[in-house]
Phi, psi and omega in degrees: 000136183287132176283112186298320181297320179294319180297316180297319180298316181295321180295321180291319184278320184237056185296320184288331181279330181291325188237021180291150181238161174243125177254131177258131183240127175197174182296329182253007183273173175298324179251122183245346183247131178293314181300315182293324180290324175300320179296325180282329188287162175247162178306134181096350180283162178245133174251113181261113183261117182277167182305141181158180181243115185247113181268079181226146175218171181053044177277123183253124176255106186246021176211162184287097184235162172248111179257107189240128177265145175243125179061038172055063172297144182259123173251116193249118177281354176057023177075013186246343191202169165294160183255295182244129175237119184254126178231029180225157178282159169056046176261137175246132176233118187211141170077023181252154168250115181249132186212157172063061169279139183285133174289139180218143176262000181244344179213150181270080180290147183222158172291318176226120176241134176240127183239127170047053182227170177217158173071026181269155178233124174239104191224138169058049175248162174243124181238114184239140178051046175263141177297292161258141180279281178245124186236115179248130176228123182054054183243146182230141172055056179245148177246127174240108190218137169070023180266150171250119185233101186238121181258191178228039185292137176238329178226143182301317186293339181245026181223158178245189183260150179296309175234123185234123180240134179223122182052060182238158182225138173053058177258137176249123181239103190233135163059040176259153175248119188233138179194157173059041170240186174290298171242144174294307177227132180234128179236126176227122185056054180239138181222159176050047180240158184231129176243122189215133171072021180269150171248116180238114188218154173057036174267152187292321185250280183234146170291324178212137187222117176257136170222122176053045184232118187248159174057051177237165175216146172227132189221146171056035175259160175239127177238111184219146176056036173263168172307318169209150186293293183221140172238125176242113187231138173052046184223166179212159180057058178249129176257121182239104193223133172059038175259166176238128178245107193232129168061029174275092196234132178166176184302327181232036186266142178232150165285309179220122179252125178244129178216122182054057180236143188225150168051057184229174185225132176237105190221135170071023181265162172242130177244113185224128173058046171254152176299306173232110187294309181224122180241125182239126176228117185055045174261118191235136179056053179253133172264119178244102191222141169061034176260159176246124176247109190231123173056042174262163171294295170248122176292311179219134167243110182245108184284165183296344178280356179271131185223149174059031175270149179242118181247105191220137170061039175259161174252124175246109190231118170057040171270151175299312172232126177286320186210139177221149177211163178250014185235148175273000178244154180233127180243017184238171187239121179246131182202138170059037173265158173260127180240116186293339179263014176284118183246091180207206189218165180222081186292328182270003173056038178261007178084000181241134180298145185280345176234149180298157177251133177254100190283344180274110176284148177303321181297319177298321178296319180293320179296322177297325179278320183229086186308322180300344180291355177299339181296341181274003180307137178074006180277157179298324180300317180294321177298321181291315181289330176294319179295319180295319180293327179295324181282314182229088181298130179236313186258324183287155184302120185294328184269359181270098179207156172259108185286343182229061182294138178285145178275335178231154182295150170294136180305137182204144176285348185270346185290143178297142180286000000 
């Protein structure tokens, strides 16, 4: 016999789960329109969209629903409109192919936009030719996972970002594939969020872009062949760990660009074949540890405005320039790094070079001051002045040295075999 009190309690506590319904949408079903079915549904219901081509745009989800695709149904904005706009909490969007969002110079149209909501899940969708892919504004506790977001961007001014966050809190962005947008991921006024396991490639500007966003972390991501890999600007307390910055190559390309950033950590990353692997301008109290800098043009450019940074236990291998600066003074601490161009000895066999290493070559200092002098690279004249500066330093920062250079690289899974 059913306990009436228990039944009443369950209905009061879990009303949407007790009476939720599933609506099936397809061309031959009772329900053929996604928008009309949303209007019929109640909070907690599931809308199952079967395979097919749905020419719908400006679909508004204003209640807590689960919109689930089966066999990749295509929702086509036909280049005229935004596709899905979510203005309710606890909405799930999964298994859909959304395509052809219209480009606009007056509004930021998106394949999926979430406004002033919390607890939403956007998982395992395909977004193609979207102006903005996923756009979150004033959103809290949302998960964006396993999506493929590929655009057709050709110019920055006429393109949007694959994932765009504005004034958001506690967002998780995991295991997405992003490409051919302006920025792969853009965060502005975002805090306490985690980005993990994403592949961001072939974007016009940045693979990942922070602006005024504090207390965030990104780990185990790959940023390759972008205009620049990652830019962290006007932010603090950022953890950057175990990422790969690969092949971000061009006249103004960076693996990682830091500007006005404070109290952060860069650890366990690999920087390979970037024009400038790590560029720091007004980067203060940054720990740069256990990273691999391999075959870059400049491994690190640390300007004189960077202070109280600690560069320790990194591997610098076969870079054109390991370190460059524009200042004759040094306000940072270098210790126990491996420098492949360190030519000295270790008589006591303790694994540490017996004389300090001065990683800033005179030529690197001159190039920072006079960029056209790069044309003299590999010339005998440059070798001679470099040798003279090593013996009697005159122009390069006298206090910039690694007093305990490692004789062998720190073990790493990223080093070439």
